[in-house]
C-alpha positions in Angstrom: 17.4 -29.1 20.0 19.8 -31.9 18.3 19.0 -31.0 14.8 19.5 -27.7 15.3 22.9 -28.3 17.2 23.7 -30.4 14.4 22.9 -28.0 12.2 24.9 -25.2 13.6 27.8 -27.9 13.6 27.9 -28.1 10.1 27.2 -24.5 9.1 30.2 -23.5 11.2 32.5 -25.6 8.4 31.3 -24.1 5.7 33.5 -21.7 3.9 30.3 -20.5 2.3 26.7 -20.2 2.9 23.2 -19.6 0.7 20.1 -19.9 1.7 16.5 -19.6 0.0 15.1 -17.3 3.4 16.1 -14.6 3.8 15.1 -15.0 8.0 17.6 -17.9 7.8 19.6 -15.2 6.1 19.9 -12.4 9.0 19.7 -15.4 11.5 23.0 -16.6 10.9 24.7 -13.7 10.1 23.9 -12.9 13.9 26.3 -15.3 14.6 29.0 -14.1 12.6 28.9 -16.3 9.3 29.3 -14.9 5.7 25.9 -16.3 4.6 24.2 -15.1 0.8 20.7 -15.0 -0.1 20.0 -17.2 -3.2 16.2 -17.3 -4.2 14.6 -20.2 -5.1 12.9 -19.7 -8.6 11.5 -23.1 -9.9 12.2 -23.6 -13.7 10.0 -26.9 -16.3 7.4 -28.7 -15.3 7.7 -27.5 -11.3 7.4 -23.9 -12.5 4.4 -24.6 -14.9 2.7 -26.8 -11.8 2.8 -23.9 -9.8 1.3 -21.8 -12.1 -1.5 -23.8 -13.0 -2.1 -24.2 -9.4 -2.5 -20.5 -9.1 -4.8 -20.0 -12.1 -6.9 -22.6 -10.6 -6.8 -20.8 -7.2 -7.9 -17.5 -9.0 -11.1 -18.8 -10.6 -12.8 -20.4 -7.9 -15.5 -19.5 -5.8 -13.9 -19.3 -2.7 -14.3 -15.9 -0.3 -10.7 -14.4 0.0 -9.8 -13.3 3.5 
């Protein structure tokens, strides 16, 4: 709970708040703060690695579900 309290105190001091999670935006907005959703879009090598992982998983013989 200490970490949450520290986070909330810090966020209260900010002029603007960005979040990459919609749920965080919604819960923070309940406090009356201005919170904007800023989706994370990976680029460069990180994006390529995620794409390669997705392709390997799609080719695997695992049963989905």
